[in-house]
C-alpha positions in Angstrom: 209.7 -59.5 36.8 208.4 -56.4 38.6 208.8 -53.0 36.9 209.8 -49.8 38.6 206.3 -49.0 39.9 204.2 -51.0 42.3 201.2 -50.8 40.0 202.8 -52.5 37.0 203.6 -56.2 37.1 205.5 -57.4 34.1 204.1 -60.8 33.0 200.5 -60.4 34.0 199.4 -59.8 30.4 198.3 -56.2 31.0 200.4 -53.4 29.6 200.7 -50.9 32.5 202.9 -47.8 32.5 205.9 -47.7 32.3 205.7 -51.0 30.4 205.9 -50.8 26.6 204.1 -54.1 26.3 203.0 -57.2 28.3 202.1 -60.4 26.5 202.1 -62.5 29.6 205.0 -64.8 28.6 208.8 -65.0 29.1 209.7 -65.4 25.5 212.3 -63.1 24.0 211.6 -64.3 20.4 208.4 -62.4 20.0 207.2 -58.8 19.8 207.5 -58.3 23.6 210.6 -59.1 25.6 210.5 -60.6 29.1 211.3 -57.2 30.4 208.0 -55.9 29.0 209.9 -53.8 26.4 209.6 -54.1 22.7 212.6 -55.3 20.7 214.3 -52.5 18.8 214.3 -52.4 15.0 217.8 -53.1 13.7 219.0 -52.1 10.3 222.2 -53.8 9.0 224.3 -51.4 7.1 227.7 -50.6 5.7 228.9 -47.0 6.1 231.9 -47.4 3.7 231.7 -49.2 0.3 232.8 -48.3 -3.2 232.1 -49.2 -6.8 235.5 -48.0 -8.1 238.9 -48.4 -6.7 241.5 -50.9 -5.3 240.7 -54.4 -6.4 237.3 -53.8 -8.0 235.7 -51.6 -10.7 232.0 -52.5 -10.7 228.7 -51.0 -11.6 226.1 -49.8 -9.0 224.1 -52.9 -10.0 227.0 -55.2 -9.1 227.5 -53.4 -5.8 223.8 -53.6 -4.9 223.9 -57.3 -5.7 226.8 -57.9 -3.4 225.2 -55.8 -0.6 222.0 -57.8 -0.8 223.9 -61.0 -0.7 225.5 -59.8 2.5 222.0 -59.0 3.9 223.0 -55.4 4.1 219.9 -53.1 4.1 221.7 -49.7 3.7 224.9 -49.3 1.7 226.7 -45.9 1.7 228.6 -46.0 -1.6 231.3 -43.4 -1.4 232.7 -41.4 -4.3 236.4 -40.8 -3.7 239.5 -39.7 -5.6 240.1 -43.0 -7.4 237.5 -43.3 -10.1 236.1 -39.9 -9.3 235.1 -39.1 -12.9 233.2 -42.5 -13.1 231.5 -42.4 -9.8 230.7 -38.7 -9.3 227.7 -38.8 -11.7 226.1 -41.5 -9.4 225.8 -38.9 -6.7 222.5 -37.1 -6.7 221.8 -36.4 -3.0 219.0 -39.0 -3.3 218.8 -42.8 -3.1 220.1 -44.6 -6.2 217.4 -45.9 -8.5 218.4 -49.5 -7.6 217.0 -48.9 -4.1 213.9 -50.8 -3.2 211.6 -51.1 -0.1 213.9 -52.5 2.6 217.1 -51.8 0.7 218.9 -48.5 0.1 221.9 -47.7 -2.0 223.0 -44.1 -1.6 226.0 -42.4 -3.0 228.0 -40.0 -0.7 231.6 -39.0 -0.3 234.9 -40.2 1.2 237.7 -37.6 1.4 240.4 -39.9 0.2 243.0 -39.6 -2.6 242.4 -35.8 -2.4 244.9 -33.4 -0.9 242.3 -32.7 1.8 242.8 -36.3 3.1 246.2 -35.5 4.7 244.6 -35.5 8.2 242.7 -38.7 7.6 239.8 -40.0 5.5 236.5 -38.3 6.2 233.2 -40.2 5.6 230.6 -37.6 4.7 227.0 -38.9 4.6 223.7 -37.2 3.8 225.3 -34.6 1.5 223.5 -32.2 -0.9 226.8 -31.7 -2.8 230.2 -33.4 -3.0 232.0 -30.3 -4.4 233.8 -29.3 -1.3 236.0 -26.9 -3.3 236.4 -25.6 -6.8 239.2 -28.1 -7.3 238.6 -31.1 -5.1 241.8 -32.9 -6.0 244.1 -30.0 -5.0 242.4 -27.8 -2.4 242.2 -27.6 0.5 245.2 -29.5 2.0 243.4 -30.3 5.2 240.1 -31.9 6.2 239.4 -29.1 8.7 237.7 -26.7 6.2 236.0 -29.7 4.5 234.2 -30.6 7.8 233.1 -27.0 8.1 231.7 -27.1 4.6 229.9 -30.4 5.3 228.4 -29.1 8.5 226.7 -26.3 6.6 224.6 -29.0 4.8 221.5 -29.7 6.9 221.5 -33.5 6.7 225.2 -34.1 6.9 226.6 -36.7 9.2 230.4 -36.7 9.6 232.6 -39.7 10.3 236.3 -40.7 10.3 237.4 -43.9 8.7 240.3 -46.3 9.5 240.3 -46.1 13.3 242.3 -49.3 13.3 245.3 -47.4 11.9 245.5 -45.0 14.9 249.0 -45.3 16.5 247.8 -46.6 19.8 251.3 -46.6 21.3 251.8 -43.0 20.5 252.3 -40.7 17.4 255.8 -41.1 16.0 258.1 -38.4 14.7 257.9 -39.8 11.2 254.4 -41.2 10.7 253.8 -43.6 7.9 250.9 -45.3 6.1 248.2 -43.9 3.9 245.2 -43.7 6.2 246.1 -42.6 9.7 243.1 -40.6 11.1 245.2 -37.8 12.5 242.4 -35.3 12.9 239.9 -37.6 14.6 240.5 -36.1 18.0 240.3 -32.5 16.7 237.0 -33.1 15.0 235.6 -34.9 18.1 236.7 -32.1 20.5 235.3 -29.4 18.3 231.9 -31.2 18.1 232.2 -32.0 14.4 232.5 -35.8 14.5 229.4 -38.0 14.7 230.9 -41.5 14.3 234.2 -43.3 14.2 234.5 -46.2 11.7 236.7 -49.3 12.0 237.3 -51.7 9.2 238.5 -54.5 11.6 236.9 -55.6 14.8 238.7 -54.4 17.9 239.8 -57.9 18.8 241.8 -58.1 15.6 243.3 -54.6 16.1 242.8 -52.8 19.4 243.9 -49.3 18.2 240.4 -48.3 17.3 239.1 -49.1 20.8 242.0 -47.3 22.4 241.2 -44.1 20.5 237.4 -44.3 21.0 237.7 -45.1 24.7 239.8 -42.0 25.3 237.4 -39.8 23.4 234.4 -41.1 25.4 236.3 -40.9 28.7 237.0 -37.2 28.0 233.2 -36.6 27.6 232.9 -36.4 23.9 230.1 -38.5 22.3 231.1 -40.3 19.1 229.1 -43.3 17.8 231.1 -46.5 17.0 230.5 -48.0 13.6 231.9 -50.8 11.4 232.5 -50.6 7.6 234.0 -52.9 5.1 235.7 -50.4 2.8 234.9 -52.8 0.1 236.8 -53.3 -2.1 239.9 -51.8 -0.5 240.5 -52.9 3.1 238.1 -55.8 2.4 238.5 -57.1 -1.1 235.9 -59.7 -0.2 233.3 -60.1 2.6 233.8 -62.7 5.3 232.2 -63.4 8.6 234.5 -61.0 10.5 234.0 -58.1 8.1 232.6 -55.2 10.3 229.2 -53.7 9.5 227.0 -51.4 11.4 223.7 -52.2 13.1 221.6 -49.1 13.6 218.4 -48.7 15.6 216.0 -47.0 13.3 212.7 -45.3 14.3 209.7 -45.7 11.9 210.0 -46.6 8.2 213.4 -47.2 6.8 214.7 -44.2 4.9 218.2 -42.9 4.4 217.3 -40.0 6.6 216.0 -42.2 9.4 219.1 -44.3 9.2 221.3 -41.2 9.4 219.3 -40.0 12.4 220.0 -43.3 14.1 223.8 -42.8 13.6 223.7 -39.2 14.7 221.8 -40.2 17.9 224.5 -42.8 18.7 222.2 -45.8 18.3 224.8 -48.0 16.6 226.6 -51.3 17.1 229.8 -52.3 15.2 229.2 -56.0 14.5 230.4 -59.0 12.6 228.6 -62.2 11.6 225.3 -61.9 9.7 222.3 -62.4 12.0 224.3 -62.0 15.3 223.2 -58.9 17.3 223.9 -57.3 20.7 221.7 -54.7 22.4 222.2 -52.8 25.6 219.8 -50.9 27.8 220.4 -49.2 31.1 217.4 -48.8 33.4 215.3 -49.3 30.2 217.1 -46.5 28.3 218.5 -47.4 24.9 221.9 -47.0 23.3 222.6 -43.3 22.7 220.3 -42.2 25.6 221.1 -40.4 28.8 220.1 -41.8 32.1 219.7 -39.1 34.8 220.5 -40.1 38.4 220.1 -37.8 41.3 223.0 -39.3 43.1 225.2 -42.5 43.2 223.1 -45.6 42.9 222.9 -49.0 41.2 221.5 -49.3 37.7 220.1 -52.3 35.8 221.9 -53.2 32.6 219.9 -55.4 30.2 221.7 -57.4 27.5 219.9 -58.7 24.5 221.5 -61.1 22.0 220.5 -63.1 19.0 222.5 -65.5 16.9 225.5 -67.5 18.1 226.3 -68.0 21.8 228.2 -65.0 23.3 230.3 -64.0 26.3 229.3 -60.4 26.8 231.2 -57.9 28.8 229.6 -54.8 30.3 232.0 -51.9 30.0 231.9 -48.9 32.4 234.1 -46.1 31.0 235.7 -48.7 28.8 236.6 -51.2 31.6 234.9 -54.6 32.1 232.6 -54.5 35.1 230.5 -57.7 34.5 230.6 -60.7 32.2 227.6 -62.8 31.1 227.5 -65.9 29.0 224.4 -66.3 26.8 223.5 -69.3 24.7 222.5 -69.0 21.0 219.2 -67.7 19.9 217.2 -64.8 21.3 218.5 -64.3 24.9 218.1 -61.6 27.6 220.1 -61.1 30.8 220.3 -58.4 33.4 223.0 -57.3 35.9 223.1 -54.7 38.6 226.0 -52.3 38.6 226.9 -49.4 41.0 227.4 -46.0 39.4 229.2 -43.5 41.6 229.8 -40.7 39.1 228.8 -39.8 35.6 229.9 -42.6 33.2 229.3 -44.3 29.9 228.2 -47.9 29.7 228.7 -50.1 26.6 228.7 -53.8 25.9 231.2 -55.9 24.0 231.4 -59.5 22.7 233.6 -61.3 20.3 231.3 -60.2 17.5 230.0 -56.8 18.6 230.7 -53.5 20.3 227.9 -51.2 21.2 227.9 -47.4 21.4 227.2 -46.2 24.9 224.4 -45.3 27.2 225.3 -42.2 29.2 224.6 -42.2 33.0 224.7 -38.7 34.4 224.9 -38.5 38.2 223.7 -35.2 39.6 223.8 -33.6 36.1 227.6 -33.7 36.0 229.2 -34.4 32.6 231.4 -37.5 32.0 235.0 -36.8 33.0 236.1 -40.4 33.5 239.8 -40.3 33.0 242.4 -37.6 33.4 245.0 -40.0 31.9 242.9 -40.5 28.7 242.2 -36.8 28.4 246.0 -36.1 28.7 246.5 -38.8 26.0 244.2 -36.9 23.7 245.7 -33.5 24.5 249.3 -34.7 23.9 248.2 -36.4 20.7 246.7 -33.1 19.3 249.9 -31.2 20.3 252.0 -33.9 18.5 250.0 -33.6 15.3 250.3 -29.8 15.5 254.1 -30.2 15.9 254.2 -32.4 12.8 252.4 -29.8 10.9 254.6 -26.9 12.1 257.8 -28.7 11.1 256.2 -29.7 7.7 256.4 -33.5 8.2 252.7 -33.3 7.8 252.6 -30.5 5.3 249.3 -28.8 4.9 250.6 -25.9 2.7 248.0 -23.1 2.5 245.6 -24.9 4.9 248.2 -24.8 7.7 246.9 -21.7 9.5 243.3 -22.9 9.6 244.4 -26.4 10.8 246.7 -25.0 13.5 243.9 -22.7 14.8 241.6 -25.8 15.1 244.4 -27.7 16.9 244.9 -24.9 19.4 241.2 -24.8 20.0 241.1 -28.5 20.7 244.2 -28.5 22.9 242.7 -25.7 25.0 239.4 -27.6 25.5 241.3 -30.8 26.4 243.5 -28.9 28.9 240.3 -27.6 30.5 238.7 -31.1 30.7 242.0 -32.5 32.0 241.7 -30.2 35.0 238.0 -31.0 35.4 239.0 -34.7 35.5 241.3 -34.2 38.4 244.5 -34.1 36.5 247.7 -32.6 37.8 250.5 -32.6 35.4 249.9 -34.0 31.9 253.0 -35.9 30.7 
């Protein structure tokens, strides 16, 4: 397989730029792929587990045992409102003492069962402190100021949980349920959201994909992740329990794992040992691919584990489908890219974060309809706040200011996307 330059011949056993390696064979089960690229280093993780709450009340040792049994290498154990007095002492800002080389247990924070969770459950990782107010149970009444507090901590990575509870058919006048992530769009538009977590795979509940697709099509970059919410949403692990595969650079540390999430190098996946990777013109998940003008790109799919039918998504829509047998496999397809777009891959067991292809330096503005959907959703949440169905009490002014800022930015992007009238 020839590389992009005439001088380099992939498969001749000589590593020549721009090849990363060349072992002279076509095996994808060794340290050099048939494309003369090195396999990425995956870390299997769970961004959302607990020791206290719902159906379980366990020790850190019991949680660590369960995570190891699930072959999870990094577990973000989250202190939250239920069992707060028990679990808060486990938070130190450092890895728990049960961590070992190749396995990390680290306590951080979920904003849940606090008044600040009225706009949805924030997953706050890499914190130096979990004391987001002087009285975490009662103030503030919105997650908006909590995100600002978290962003002042240098390592913090901000996510929103429970994407599957997003009302994909539209926000109702009288919303119900405990966990609707109302503020997801506001955090994403304001550049505060690093990842969106789902506790069910999109095939089981497509609401998470509907929300994420719209955010990406409006040009906001948010990594997709999977979390179990053990022992709440998932009171036991099974083969369809979502987890997060993260591409990690260098030695595994909590910091390198967080850096992988922040860079968008994530895949929401199910089934232990089954993985899906995507490259576009050799660029990895989370990367940008600059193109001077419209042209074809090469999409490389890499799978391990069970056989998979993989869809290549361009701006959330299927553009190619490839069937790959079990074991280490690699396939390539050529796709035309006429305008700046995001490209991801999806199978029954996995959904990758995107690679971003920027044509002529233009930003992604893939869908006026999706941008309108986000804009109207923000305005609807603001209406619910103003009429006190979603009552934010003293946090209302700060929240409404954030909603206005988000709505204004979405209106601007709607016009940039070619929109006329947003209904």
